N, C-alpha and C positions, 0 to 999 in steps of 0.2 A: 767672319767670326761667328755670326749667327748660325751659319750653315754648320760650322764645326761643333757648336753647342748642340744643335739639333741631332747631328750624327752621334755625338757622345751620349746624349739622352736616349736615343734609340737603341744604341748598343747596350746600355745599362738595362733598359727595359727588357730586351731580348735575353740578356744574361740572367736577370731575375726570374723571368718566365721559365727559362730552361731549368734553373735550379729548383723552382717550385714543382715543375713536372717531375724532375728527377727525385725530389724528396717524396712526393706523393706516390710515385710508382715504385720506390725502393721498398724492399722487403727484408725482414730479418727472419732467420730460422729459429723456430721454437720447438721444444721437445713435447711430443704428444705421448710417447711411451718409450722408456729406456729398453735396452735389450734385457729380457728376463729369462733366466735359466734356472733349472731345478730338476729334481727327481721326485716322481710320484711312487709311493709304495703303500702296501696295505699295513695293517697293524702287526703283522708277523714279519714286516720288513721285506716282503717279496715285491719286486718291481712290478708295476702294472703296465702292460702293453696296450697300446691304442687307446689310452685315456686322452680325452679331448681337453686341451688347455688353450683357451682362446680359440685361435684358428688352426692350431697344429695338433698332432697326435704324438704321444710318447713312443719311444722306441722300445726294443726288447729289454733295455736296462732301466726303463721308466723315465728316461731323460727327455726333456723338452727344451726348446729354445724359441722364444718369441722375439722377432727382429725389432730393432729400434725403429720408431716412427717419428717423423717430424712434420711440421707444417710451416707455411710462410705467413708472417703477420706484417702489416704495413708499418714501416719504420716510424712514420709520424704519429700513428696511434700509440705505438709502444713508447715513443719519446714522451708523450703527454702523460702516459700512465706512470712513468718514473720508477717502475719496478717490474721485475720479471713476473710473468703470469703463473698461476698455480698449476701444479701437475696433479691430475686426478685420473687414475687408471683402475679399471675393474675388469678382471678376466675370469670367466667361468671355468670351473673344473668339473668335468662330467664323464661318468662311466657307468654303464648299466650294472646294477647290483650294488652300487655304492651311493652314499649320500652326496648330493650336489654341494659344491663348495665354491668359494670365490677367493681370488687373490686381489687385494686392494692396496694401492699405493697412493698416498696423499702427501703432498708437500706444497706449502703455501707459496714457495718461490721456485719450485722444481722445474717449471717450464723454461727457465732460462739456462738450464745446463747445456754445456757444449755437446757437439756431436761425439758419439762414442760412449755415451752414458750406459752403464751396466747396472743391473740389479740381480744379485745372485741369492736365490732363496735356499739353496741346498735341498734338504729333504722335506717333503710334505706327506703327512700320513693321511690317507683317505679312509674314511670309516665306512664299513659295509652296512648295507641296510639290515636292520635287526642284529647288529653286532652284539655279541654276548661277552661278559667279563667274569672272571673269577675274582670276586671282590677281596677275598682273603689273601690271595696271591698278590693282588695289586697293592694291598696295604702292608704286607709283611716286610719287615726290615726296611722301612722307607720313612722319609721326612716330608712333612706337609706343613702348610700354613693354614690357619683356620680363622674364619670370620663368622660372627653370629649376630642376629638381629636383637632388638631390645629385650624380647621375651625369651631369647635362646630357643625358639621353636623352629628356627631355620638355620642350618649350619652350612657354610661353604668351605670346602677343602680344596686347596690348590697344592699339588705336589711340586717339590723342588725340581726345577728344570722346566716348569710350565712355559716360561717366556721363550725358551729355545725351541720347544715343541710346537707351540701355537704360532703359526705363520699365516693363517687364513681367517676368513670372516666367521667361520662356524664356531670357533672357540673364543674369539676375542670378547664377545659380550659377557661371557661368564666371568672373566677377570675384572671387567668394569663393575659388575655387580658385587664381586668380592671386595674390591677397593672401596665401594660405597659403604660396606659394613665395617671397614677397619680404619678408614682415614677420613675424618670430617674435613680436615684442612685441604686435602688434595681434591676430594670429590665434591665438596660443598654440601654433603648430606648431613643429616642430623640424627644419625643412628646411635652415636655414642653418648654417654651420660654428659650432663652439663659440665663444661670446663675441660673435658677430655678432647684432644684433637686426633689422637692416634692410638690404636690398640693392636699390637702385633702378637699373635699367638702361634708359637712353634710347637708342633706335635711330632713325636717320634713313635711310630708303631713298631713294636717288636713282633715276635711270633704271636699268633692268635692265642688269647687267654693269658698272655704274658703281660708284664707291667707296661703301662702306657705313660710316657713322659711328656709333660706339658710345661712350657715356659711362656708366661704372659707378661708383656711389658706394656704399661700404659703411660702415655705422654700427655702433658697438660698444657693449656694455653699459658703463655707467658707475656708479661707486659713490661714496659720500661720502668713503671713506678713500683711494680711488685705489690705485696710479696708473691713469689712464684713457687708453685709446688713442683718439686723434682719428680722425675719418672719413678714409678714403683714397679717392682718385679715380683711375680708370684710363680713359685715352682710347685708343681703337683705331680703326683704319681697315681695312676689308676689302671684300668684294664678295659678291654673291648672284646666283643664277641659278635661275629657275623652269623646270622640265621638265614638259611635257605637262599643265600645270595641276594636277599632283598631287604633285610632288616639288620639293625645294629643295636646292641646293648652297650651303652657307653657309661663307664664310671670314670669321672674326671677328678676323683679325689676331693681335695678341698676347694676346687672350683665347682661348687655344687650346682650352679645354674646350668652347667653343660651336661650334667649326668641325666640319663634317662633312656627311654626306648625310642628309636628313630626308624623311619622308613628310608631306604635308599632310593630317593626319587629320581636321581640323575647320576650317571656314572660315565666316565671316559678315561682314557689312559692317564691323564694328569689332572683330572678334576672330579669332584664328587659333591653331590648336594644331599643333605639329610633333612628330613622334616619330622618333627616330633609326633609320636602317636597320640591321638586324642583319647 
């Protein structure tokens, strides 16, 4: 009887030891990088050959493909973490004669995605070094959103379609700065007047020297107890004029704080920054 108990205890010990080794040595697959595909073109929509994206080069059509990468993590470690690991991918885009750029993918639980994960970027526009723009042509017959600081001496313009165009790190900070000027609630900034949480300004540029149409909607903080101020809307008509591709005279009609002479301090296909002349 004693011998049987000893034998049973020994078998149990061996089984537990085997399971422990198995658990400690077992691994789970985690995603390091999904398959990334896209097309690199210049600002005239011409495909860029032999542009380096991560470890690969684009083909004659500007296409690239970065293969999926994974790694093994200890099962026990992952079990104690109780959640999938984050996914953080950064791949450089590099081509002589063009500004360097980066593709970034961040997902707080993305590392737990299954094999076969794909990330399709579609088209990335690569900016040439010393790229020039015809500002009048860029603005003509187009719709933009506008943000301005407290003194209206700095204006950020974001063209409709910006989010679809901006897929890399080079342009992303501009939109964050624009949001900080227009949305106290989202950004946590204090640019807007007391009590205002959001100010959305839509601007329609017609042909140069033609009427400029502005719609400004201001939203205010609301509380359960009230009284709460409803949003107010201001409609304005004005005009604009571009000088020497580097300055703008802006007449914002009855939104007088925006009227004035500005330097065009930054410009890209879907973004523009104006600074008031001193």
